[in-house]
C-alpha positions, 0 to 999 in steps of 0.5 A: 333445464333450459335455464341451467343450460343457459347459466352454464353457457354464460359461466363459460363465456364469462371464463373465456373473456376473462382468460382473453382480458388477462392475455391482452394485458401480458401479465397479471396485475401486481398488488400496490405495495403497502405503506410499510414496504414502500417506506422500507424501500425508499433509501434513507436520506443519510445512506451514501451508496458504497463505492464499487470497485471497477479495477484492481491495480498491481504495481511492481518495482521499476526495472533499474536499467541505469547501471547505478545501484544508487537508482534502486530505491527509486525503482521501488518507490516510483511504482509505489507511489503511481498506484496510490495516485491512481487509487484516488480515482473512485472504483480503483483498489491498489494491491501494495507491492509488499504483499508478495512477501506473503506468497507460498512457496508454490506461488513464488516458485511460479514467478522465478525466472520471469522479468519484466512485463512477464513478471509484472503480468504473472504477479498481477494475476496472483493477486487477481488484479486487472491492471498492473503497473510497470516500468523502467529507470534509464539514463538518457543523455545523463538524465534520469528517465522514467517510463511508466506502462499500464498493462491489461492483464487479461490481454496482456496489452498496454492501456497507457504509457507515459515518460518523463526526465525527473531527479530522484528528489522529485518522486512524488511530483512526478509520480502524480504527473505520470498517474494523471497521463496513465489514468487519462489514456485509461479513460479514468481521469483522476480528480483534483490532488492537492499536493499538500494533502498528501502527507496526511494520507494514511498510506504507508507506500505513499510515505515510503516514496516520500521518505526515498524523496528526502533520502535523495535529497540528502535530508536523511533525518526527514527520511528516517521520519518517513521510514518510521511513519512508513512502519507505523502504518504498516508494520510489515513493511520490512523494507523501510528498516533497510533504508532507515539503517542505511540512513543511520549508517550515513549519519554515523549512528552506528547504534541505531543502524544496528537495531534496523539492519538486524531487524531487517535480516531477520524478517528478510533474509533473502532480501536482494538488499540482504548482502548490502545490509550484512555489510552495513551491519558488520560496520555498524557493530565494528563502530560500536566496539571502537566508540569511545562514547559511554553506553548507558545500560538498563540498570543505569536508567533506574532510580537511585535509592538511598540507603536506609539510615541507621540509628547509632547504638546506645551505650550502657549510660544511654549517650550515643557512642 
């Protein structure tokens, strides 16, 4: 009887000591991982971590406050170019301006009546962007001046601002300078960007801006090639059809102008360029009617076939008649 009591007391003491030891260690020990699980947890040397998106940026067309319609395309292009340049920084994703065309009727109504920064912020919210790039074009002492702002959408505060005097044919170079200034103020400095490599970037907005630069410099053929490249990269970038049609019109190529302008109006009947496009299209079709150049039809392009040779009828004498 005494022995059993002693054994019971010792067992109780051992249990108390075990509980005390666990409390002192703070947690139960975990078993060491097996070799298989350790190998699975170890990252492969060829695996690269995915880029984490830190900011989503949306750029609107800059306001043309010059009072001259000729600068409308510069306002459209400069915002796109700045956004593209900012996207060269890791962690930044850009929402292209052309997505405005895909808004629902209700979303589009929510933007009506808004202008300037109010419009930019409201549009950015629709695309769940963190930052919106907006700006204006002015004429200061006869020189074209661009002001650009990066606004934090949540607080509607200016996160960065930049300004420079420029010429429309230098859109790409000046967009890079503005982008560097804005990125630095947002504490997200851009990496080195080689301007020579910009042409190879498969970004529709970038080629659109370059095409506009060519348009302003008077190199209309290069502009047309740039607009074609833009549409090739993004078939929904309908705005390029207006500008290519305008280039063809100025090159006195009414047939090509009519094709692009008609396609543009079919896609974008309510565009801000629609009225001007209708006038250009009417002029192009009138020139087509009065043209003396002989036009080829699809039938003209078909290969000519020679009629099969017929054998002369034979006379009763067996000699050809």
